[in-house]
N, C-alpha and C positions, 0 to 999 in steps of 0.2 A: 597385526590388526588386519582382519579380512575386509574385503570390499564392502560387504553389507553393513558392517559396523561403521566404516568410513562414510558411507552414504547417509546413514542415520545421523552421524555427527554433523556432516556438512549441512544437510537439509534442516535438521532440528535447530542448529545454531542460527541458520539463516532466518527461520521463522521466529525464533526468539528475539533476534535483533529487530526484525520488522515490527514485532509486537511492542518493543521498547520505544519505537519511534513516536508512538502516540503521546507518551509522557514528555519526551524531549520536545516535540512540536508544540505542545500546550505550554510548556515553560517558555519557549522562545517567543510565541505570539503574545505572551503577556507583556512583552517589552517592545517588540518590533512589529510593525504593521504586516498584515498577511502577505500582500503582494511583494513587499520588500524582502520578507523572509524567504519566499519562494524563489525570487530572482537571485538572491545571494546563495541559496541552497544549490541551485542548478549551476551557478558559476563555479562553486567549489567542486561539484561533481565533475564538471568539464575539465577542470584543472587536473583532476586525477585520471579521468578516462582518456583524455587526448593522448598523453604519453603512452598509456597502455596500448591504445590502438596503433599508434605510430610504431611501437616496438613489434607488435604482432604482424602488421602489414608492411613493415619497412617503409612507412610513409602513410599519408592520409589518402583514402579512396577519393578520387575526383568525382564531383557531382555529375559531370557529363558521362561518366562510366556507369552510373546507376540510372535506370530507366525512369522517365517522368512518373510512370504509374507507381513504381516502388517508392519514389520520393514522396508522392502524394499520400501513400499509405502510411509512411513513417510520420508524415505531418499529422495525419489523423490520429495516430497513436499518441503523439505528443499532446494534441488537443484534448483527447479523452483521458488518457492515462496519466498525464502530468498536469496540464493546465486545469481542466475541470476537476480532476481528482483532488488536486492540492487546494483549489479554491473552496470546494464543498467541504473537504475535511477540515481545513484550518478554521473556516468560519464556524463549522459545526462544533469544533472544540471549544469555541467561546461560550457555548450554551449547554454543553454536556461534558461529563467527566471523561478522562482519558481511558479509564477502565471500560466503560460502556462503549466508547468508540472502538476499542480493540475488539470487543465482542461483535459489534455490528460489522466491522470490516471483514471478519472471518466468515461471514455468510457468502463470500464471493463465489465459491464453487456452486452453491445453489443458484445464485443470480445468473451465473454463466449458463447454467442448464436452462433456465427460463428464457433468457435472451436467444439462445441457440434454437429453442423450440419455436419462439415467436417469429424470428426473422430468418433463420436458416432452415426452418422446417425439419429440424432434427427431432427424432422421436424421443419421448421421455419414457424410459423404462420404469418398471415398478420400483427398482432401487433408487433411481433418481427422484422419482415422485415422493418416495418415502423420505429421502434425504432433504428435499426442499421443504416438505411439510414439517418435518421435525425442526429444522432451522427457523422457519417462520414462527412456529408455535412457541419455541423457546424465547425468541425476541419479544413476541406479543405478551407472553406471560411475565417477562421481566418488566415490561413497561406497565402492564396492568397492575401487578402487585407492588410495583415500585412507586405508585402514586403517593403512598404514605410517607415516602422518604424523599419527596421532591426537593427539600432544602439541602439534601446531601448529594443530589444527582445533577447539580448544575442549575443555572438561572432559568433555563427553558429546555428541559430534556426532550420534549416532544419535537420542537423545532430543530434542536440539535440532532436528534435521531434521523429526521428527514434529510437534513443536510449531509450527514455522514453516509446515509444510504445512497444519496446522490453520488457521493464519491465512490461508493462500491459499484454503482452502475457504470460510472466512467472508467474505472479500472477493469471491469468485466468486458466492456467494449474494447478497451486496449488489448486485452488478452485474445479476444475473438478476431479482431482485425490483424493482430500479430501473426496468426496462423498462416496468413496469405504470404508473408515474406520470410517466414522462419526458415524455409529451405532454400532461399535465394541469396541471402546475405549472412555473413557470420554474426554470431550473437553479439560480439563486442562492437561490430560496425553498427548494428541495429540500435543498441542501447546508447552508443555515443551520439549518433545522429538524432535519435529521438530526444535525448537530453539537450542537444544543441537547439532543436526546434522549440523545445519547452522553454529554454532560456530566452529565445527570441520572443516568444509569446508573452512572457512575463516582463521583459525588459521595459516597455513603455510605462507600465503600471508601477514597476519597481522604481524607475527614475522619478516618476511623479511623487511617490511616497518619500523618496530620499531627499528631494529638494527642501522639504519643510521639516525633515526629521532631525532630532537632536541625537546624534550618534553617541555623544559623550554621556548620555543618560543611561546607557545600557551597561549593566554590570558585567564584569569579566566572565563570570560563570555562564552568563547567557551567550556571550560570544563563543565560549568553548562549546556550549550545547549546540549552537548553530553550526560550528565546524564539524561536530560529531554528526549532526543531522544531514549535512551535505556529503559526508564521507563515509563514516562507519555504517549508518543506517540506510544509505542509498546505494553505495558502490559495493560494499562487502557482501551483502546478501545476494546480489546478482552473481558475483564470482562463486560463492558457495553453492548456490542453486545449480549453476552450470556444472560444477564439479560433481555435485551430488547426483544429478540426472544422468551423468556419464557412467555412474556405477549402479544405479537402481532404476526401476520402472517408474512411470508417472504416478502409479497408485501409491507408492511410498511417499511421494511429495504431497499427494492429496491428503493422505492420512496425517502427515506431520504438520499440515496447516493448522491442526488443532493445538499446536504449541503456541500459536499467535495470541489467542485470547487469554491463555494462562499467563504468558509473558506480559501482556498489556496490563493485566490485573496486578501482577506482582510489582512491576515498575511504577504503576500509578500509586501503589501503597508506599513504596520505598522512596521515590523521587518527589512526588507531589503530596504525600501524606493524605491521599484520598481515603475515606472510610471504607471498610469492608461491609458490603451489604449482601445479605443472603439472597436477594432477588437476582444478583449477578449469576448465581449458580444455576438459576432457571435458564437464563440466556446461554451461558456457556455450555450447559448440559445439552440443550437442544441443538446447538451448533455442532458439538462434537459427535453426537449421534448421527446428525445429518451428514457430516463429512464421512463417517464410517460407511454409511449406505452408498454415498456417491462414489467412494473409492473402489467399490466392488465392480464398477463399470469399466475400470481400466484393465 
């Protein structure tokens, strides 16, 4: 198997797993409060990441060896990409279907382009502008023509869409901020410390939820889904993306993000029995076309 095919398999599988996380998250928050879900999720992730970091570094990196500036940047990544992302996404999933959430989250390349233009003064080329426009139009058309299917799109799809889009903005800020430390620390160090900070941010709220929560009321399949949410859909994609990017350019990863909305739709149908709506094709089509335009920039 040549390197290009391996890269496609690594990156494509990672995006498919990320897409499936929407359905898994929606299943879990149907039984476990949002903050408790996130606290437990990142605790599970840390249990997996910490030994991996220990093995790679022959011990844990000391905080005093990492500059205060880098620690602050990692904290900001945890605040935007884990705390705000999880809060907006999980509350959004209460009002919108997992399939549409997956489509909305796949607009991230376009949102990153807009934020980079507004705050980093990066120029928007014709390809980026076309990609952003296509993604936005696809989402708008999906919501406009989906009004007739409100009963099948969640209890409040408009509110849910705004909340999920807030999650996209948070994750986009996480990506942009991450560029500052990406060449200063190892990828495993970054993701472990960010996850640690994310766990700390959620802990007070998770403990508050846990005090009055009846853990015995949660079915076994939901606990298994939570275990999967904290391990397979959180840690595994990171490892696969790192391995994939070592074999292929960033443009390949940008194009293969198109697997995410397809995966989110399929898993929503299979796991949650969500109905197939033709309006989803408008959203997913616009996003995929947008990603193909943006990928030409790499």
